[in-house]
N, C-alpha and C positions, 0 to 999 in steps of 0.2 A: 744852609741853604746849600745846595751845587746849582751848576749852572744848569743842569738837566730839569731842575725842578723849577727853575724859574719858565724853563720855556712848555713846561708838560701839567705843571698845577694848573685846575681850573677855577676862574675867579669867581669868586664868591660873589651875587648878585646882592644889589643893597639895594633897601626900600624905602621909599618917604613913607611916614606914617598918614594916614588920613583920617578921620573919624567917620563914621557912616552917615551923618548928619550932611558932613559936606562932600560925599561922594558922587551924588549926581549931580551936583552943581558941577564938579570936575566933570564924571561924563559928559556931560551936557555941551560943555565949553568945548570938550574933543571934536562933539560932535558938528558943533558949529567952526570951528576952527577948520576943518577938513570940507565942509559945504562954503563956506568962504575961499580958502583955495581954490576950489572946485568953480567957483560961480564966474571970475575970469576968460574960465578957460571956455565956459558954456558959452559968454557972451561972444567970445572968438567967433564962436562953432556957431553960435545962431547966423551973425553978419556975414560968415563965410556960407550960409546955407542960403542965406537968401540973395546974394552974386549968386550965387549957382542958379539959383533959380529964377536969376533974374536971366539969364544967359536962355536958360528953358524956353521963358516965355517970349524972348526975341527967334529964336530958334524954331518957335512954334506960330509966331508970328510969320515967317519967312514960308515956313510948309504951309499955311491954309491960304496963303494968297500965291501961292508957286502958280503958274500957267504951263501948261503941256505944250511943249515943242516940239516935242516927236512923235513919232506918227503909233497910235496906241488900240488896238482893238478897242470898238466901242462898248462892249456887255464891262470889259475889264478895267475901262474908265469911267464907267457907271459906278461900280463898285469898291474903284480906288477912293472917288468922290465922295459916296456914301462912310464909309470909310476914315476919310482922311478928317471930318466934323466930329464923329462920333470918338474918335480916338484922340481930336485934341480936344474935346470936353472933359474925357475921364486925366487925360496928363493937367490939363488947367485944376481941375479939383484938387488935385496932389499937390499941386505948388502954392494955391491961392491957402496959405496955414494965415491963420493969427499969431499975431507975434506976440513974443513970450515976455508975457505981462512980471512973472513970479519968476524967480532963479533959487527954485529949490530941489534937491533929486527926484524927489516924488515926481513934482512937474515937470521933470526934464524924462522921465522913465516915461512917463504920460505923454511925453509930445511925441518922444521917439516910437513907443509902440503904436501909437496913433495914425504913424507915418507908415512904421512897418507894413501893418495891418491894410493901407490902404493900397501901398507897391504894389502889394501881394497880389492885389485883385483888379488893379490895373493890368498887371504883368501877367497874369492869367487870361484875360478876358479878352487883350488886345491882340491875343496871338494870329488868328486870323484876319482882323481887320489890319494890320502892319505887313501881314505876307502881301498883300492886294497892295497898300501903298508904297511899298518898297520898290514895286514892279512900275509905278509909275511915277513917284516924286521921290526926286535924291534926297531933297529934303528932309525925309524924315529920319535918316542915318544919324545926321547929328543931334535931332532931337533923344531918341533911343541913347546914343553916348553920354551927350550931357546927363540924361536923366541916371546911368548906370554911375557916372561920378557922385552925384548929387546921395545915391543908396550906399556909396563908401564911404561918402564924409557920415554919413545917418550910423553905418553900420560900427568905425572905429569910434563915433561919440560911442554906442551903446556901449564897445567895450569899454570906453574909459568911466562910463557912469556905473558898470560892475565894480570894476576897480576901485573907484573911491567908495562904491555901496558897502564891500567887502571888507573896506579900513573903517568903514564907520557901525558895520554890522554888530563888533564887541562893544562899542559904547551902548549901541541901543542894548542889545542884552542885557549889560550892567545896569541902564535905567528901567529896563522891564524887571529883573530879578532886585532891584530896591524896592520895586511897587510890590512884586508878592513880597517881601520880607515885611514890609510894613504893614498888607494889608493881613497877613498871618498875625506876625505882632497883635494889632486890633483886638486878632478871633481870639488871640492866646490870655489878651487881657481878658474881654468880655467874657471867657469861658472862666476865667480866675474870680471876674469879679461875681459871676453865677454861682461857684463854686464855696465861695464866702457867705453870699446870701443863704446860699443852703444851709451852711454851718451854722451861721447866727440864726436862720429863721429854726433849726432842729433843737438848739439850744436853746431859745425862748420857750419851743413846743415842750422842752426836758425838764425845764423851770418849774413851770406853768405846772406841771402833770406831778411835778414832785409837792408841789403845795397842793393841790388838787386832794393828792392819793393823804396827804396829812387832815385835812379837811375831812376827805373819805372815813380815815381812821376815827378822825374824834365825836364823827356822826354816829359811826357802829358802835363807837362806846359811850354815846348817850345814853341818861333815863328814856327818852322820846323811841331811840330803838329799842330795846329794851323793853319796854312798854309794848311796843308794836308787835315785836316778835313774842312777846308771850302770848299776847290776843290770838297772831296765829296760830300758835300752840292751842291756846283752847279752845280755837274752832274746830281745829283736827280733832281732838277727843272730843268736841261736842257731836259731829261730823260720824264718829263712831258708837258714841252714845245714840242716835239717831238710829245708826244702821241697826244696832243690838234690839232697841223698842221696836222695829220691822220685824226683827227675826224671831222675839217672845213673842210679837202677836201671833204671828203664822204658827211659831212652835205648840204654843197654848190654846189657839181653835183645832190645830192637828189632833191633840191628845183628846180630844171631845167631838171629832167631826162625825163620826159613825153614830153615838146616840142622837144626836142635832141632825143627821140625815133624817134619821126614822120619825122623831119628833116634827120634822119638815113636811111628811107625808099626811101626818095627822092631822095639823092647821088647817083651820078655817080660814076662810077671806077676810079680815079686821082684827084678827085677833093680834099678829104681827107683819109688820110691812114685807109684804114676801116679796117683793122686789128687792130689798135691801139683804134679805137672809138669803134668799138665792145665791147673789153675788158673791155671799162669802164662801162658799163651795166654789166657787168660778176662777173669784179673785179678790182673798182671803184681805190682803191690806188696803185694798180698795175702798173693799166696802167699810172696813175699820173704818179708814174717813170719813165715808159716806154717813155711817151712822155715827152722827156729831157727838149725842151726848151717850152712846154705847145702852140706849134702850131697848135695839132691837136685839144685840147678844143676849145680855142682861134678862129679859124677855122668853128668848128663846133657853136657857139656860135655867129659867128655872121649872120652864114647861117640860122639860126634856126630866128635872127631876121627878116630876110630878107622874108624866110616863111611867118612869121606871118603879118609882112605889109601888103605884097601882096596877102594874104590872103590865103597861100597852100596850108595852113593848118588848120585845124580848134582844137583847143583846149577851154577846161573850164578854164573860167578867161583868158581869154585872150590877155587882156588890164595889169591885175595884173604880168603875164608871162612875156610881153614883155618891162614891165620897170624891173621886174627882170633881166632881160638879159641884156639888154642894162647899167641898176647898174652897171654886174659884167664886161662887155664889157669896159667901162667907166675906171673902178677901175683898171683894168686888174687882176683881183682877182686871177687866176688862177699860172700868173705868179710873181706875188706876194706871194702866197703861193711856191710856186716854189724855189722866192730866200730864205725867209723865213727855209724851211725845208732844202737848202746846207747847211745853215749859221749854223742852230742850228747842223745839222753834223761834221760840220768845228769845230766847239766848243766839241762838242762829244770827237770828234777823239784826237782836243788838250788834253782834258782833262785829257781823259783814258790814253794817252801819258806820262801827268808828273807825273797821278799816279803808273802808271807802274814805271814808272826810279823813284820814290820816295823811299828810304831805310827804311826810318823812320817809315814805319808799321812793315815793315819787323824785323827791331831792334824792335820792342814793342812785337812783337807777339815770338822773340827770348825770352825776358823776362819773357814773361806770360808763355812759355813753361816750360823756366829750373825753375821758382816757384814753377810752378805747379809740375815737377818731384821730385823736392827737397822734397816738402810737401809729396808726393806717398811715395818716399821712406823713410822719418822719422816714417809714416804710418808700414812701411812693417818694416821697423827697433823694432818692440815691444819687451820691455823688460820686459811686463807683461810675457811673458812664460818662461824666463829665473829665473825672482825672484821667480816663481813656482818652477821649479825644485830647486833650491837655499834652498827654503823652505821645499822641501822635503827631499833635503841633509841634511839639519840642524837638521831636526827632527831623520833622518838614524842615523846619527853621534850620536846624544846624546844619542838614545837607545843603540846602537854597544857599545859606552862609559862606558853608565852603567852595562849593561853585563861585561864588561873587569873588570869594577870596584869590581866588586862583585865575578868574580872570583881570582882575583890579590888581594883579601883580604880573598876569604874561603879558596886557595890551598897557598900563598904566606906571608898571615899575611901584605900586602903592599898596602897601601894606592899611586895610584894613582894622578898626579899633571899634568895636563891636562895643 
């Protein structure tokens, strides 16, 4: 290293290591040191201010007790006398200040600002009064001069206050940043706990669902469930059979409807239940149900057979129609369809009762609902939002820590160990 290097090489700053936990105590200590060092100055100032206020009080007494010796215009004297009293009251209100009990920066600023406000008020409100007093009472000038001195004391004190506050401010900022970091750290820990709770809750729900899905699979592989499904299939097939019977009834009646209509016109009251028979032509299947033992349709078929054979009615395809009617009578078609209908309805009723009384579908539906509800709950327990909040907090914390580190280095020559 040369001689010029010695003079021009920058000194590397060294920093005392300090833990984050101890930094607040160190900052508060610095604040206390500055306040304590200013306390004696403040006491001296208030003592000096008190002395000056006593001077003003003495000058004020001389002013208020002064006698007029020179010839003065009566009107001016009257105004001066009134103004003197008002002026004295205002000045007294300024110097009658409470003794300073607390010696802190905040209390000093409060006393300083209070004095400044009252002084400005007196200064602006006594211009006219002082003009009149000055013409008559020369003692007034001394009061004003001493008040100016007091004002200068307070102005100097205010500047000193601001100076010490500027020294304390960085340490207050450090203390404030420490509080922010602690609060943010607490929030961060709470968010992380919430995240862990959500993760654990979702894991528990997932495990519970996995077990429930295994039980659901076992249920669906059980003989009870297979038997239930078979009953549902049987019911569906029986419903198809039921619809087929309805179709057959309508088709069978339609095949002999023309001769039956002609026979209906020949029938006398009492031979057949005309009300039910007429209904066959309007709503075939409803009439079939109402014709419980099928006596009406069977009797009508026999009457049609007789009428065609006896040539009482004339229809197209007579032989074919007659063969069809005789075939139906011989096979007792409508009665047989009635028996099938009854049998199918009985089977449907029995199957419905068994299905309604079966608990297996209820169990299965409950399992499926619980699985679905848990999956929805897991979707709602979204961790992404909390993870985003954690990320933002961590970024904010990093910025606050950087700012605090700079403040500690610049103002305390300390390096924080977080």
